[in-house]
Structure formats: structure tokens, C-alpha cells
C-alpha positions as a printed Julia matrix, in Angstrom:
56×3 Matrix{Float64}:
   3.29    8.32  -21.31
   2.31    9.46  -17.95
   5.1    11.09  -15.9
   5.91    8.96  -12.81
   4.8    11.93  -10.32
   1.08   11.94  -11.51
   0.92    8.58   -9.91
   2.43   10.16   -7.06
   0.66   12.73   -6.66
  -2.32   11.11   -7.02
  -0.57    8.75   -3.58
  -0.67   11.59   -1.77
  -3.75   12.87   -2.59
  -6.48   10.21   -1.96
  -4.37    8.97    1.15
  -6.39   10.72    3.0
  -9.96    9.96    1.9
  -9.21    6.0     1.64
  -8.15    6.19    5.49
 -11.04    8.81    6.26
 -13.58    6.36    4.8
 -11.59    3.23    6.09
 -11.88    5.46    9.6
 -15.74    5.71    8.56
 -16.96    2.45    8.13
 -14.82   -0.08   11.47
 -12.22    2.97   13.23
  -8.87    2.4    14.24
  -8.94   -2.03   14.15
  -9.49   -1.76   10.53
  -7.53    1.14    9.08
  -5.13   -0.24   11.08
  -5.88   -4.11    9.88
  -6.27   -2.73    6.24
  -2.62   -0.57    6.2
  -0.76   -4.54    8.24
  -2.61   -6.25    5.72
  -0.54   -4.04    2.49
   2.24   -3.83    4.7
   2.72   -7.68    5.18
   1.88   -8.6     1.25
   4.72   -5.9    -0.36
   7.14   -7.36    2.24
   5.58  -11.0     0.28
   6.52   -9.65   -2.62
  10.02   -7.72   -2.09
  10.91  -11.35   -0.63
  10.12  -13.92   -3.39
  11.35  -10.77   -5.52
  14.66  -11.1    -4.04
  14.88  -14.5    -4.01
  14.24  -15.3    -6.95
  17.16  -13.46   -8.33
  19.13  -15.06   -6.0
  19.25  -18.02   -7.6
  19.36  -16.47  -10.93
């Protein structure tokens, strides 16, 4: 079993590389658009999970 810390550290290590890649491809608009879409996706998934837990 791979420990949680491995995935946590890999995420922290890959963030700057992905940010630099996205910035190189489209600048700030692309970088912030993808960040906003990911934030919206996480918020929608959390809302869906909370609503299903509230009904149970």
C-alpha cells in the first residue's frame, strides 16, 4: 500500500510544473480558468455528496 504522504508530496511537487506548463500555453487566462473549473467541480461534487448524506 502506498502511503498517503506519497500522493500528497507528488501533488505538491507537480503543481509548479503544471502551472508553468499552463502559463506557457495560454498565460494567466488559461491558468485561472482551469483553476476555476477545478474549484467548481470540487464544489459541485461536495454539494452532491452532502445532499445525498442529508437525505439518508
